[in-house]
C-alpha positions, -999 to +999 in steps of 0.1 A: -377+553+157-414+554+163-441+532+148-451+559+123-416+564+110-411+526+106-443+524+086-433+553+064-399+539+057-415+506+048-438+524+024-408+543+009-388+510+005-418+493-011-423+523-035-387+522-046-389+484-051-420+487-072-407+516-092-375+498-100-395+467-109-417+487-133-387+502-150-371+468-154-403+454-169-407+483-193-371+480-204-374+443-209-407+446-228-393+472-252-361+452-258-381+421-264-404+439-288-375+455-307-355+422-310-386+404-322-392+430-349-357+436-360-321+425-352-312+460-339-330+477-310-331+511-328-345+494-360-373+478-340-381+509-321-383+531-351-401+506-373-434+515-358-428+552-365-419+544-401-450+523-406-472+551-393-454+576-416-459+554-446-497+550-439-500+587-434-482+594-467-505+570-485-536+588-472-521+623-479-512+613-515-547+599-520-563+631-507-540+653-529-548+633-560-585+636-553-582+673-548-561+678-580-587+658-600-615+679-585-596+711-593-590+699-629-627+692-634-639+724-618-614+745-637-624+729-670-661+738-663-650+774-654-630+778-687-657+762-708-683+786-693-660+815-699-656+806-736-693+800-740-700+835-728-677+851-754 
């Protein structure tokens, strides 16, 4: 095996090692986060999604209540104008 092939095989081995290391660290980090949040991995993982959904629901409800109030006020003006023109 020539010098070039030896160098390439070392690069490939190093790449595999680093890639495996990265996956191990990601797995460990997600497991630690999940267990610190909840007792179950799935509960900890999905707790973030649930929190975001609750925040979005709050804002959507606020916007809808604002729009319904605006619609009620504007429709009352329209109806009062209609009756004044009779």
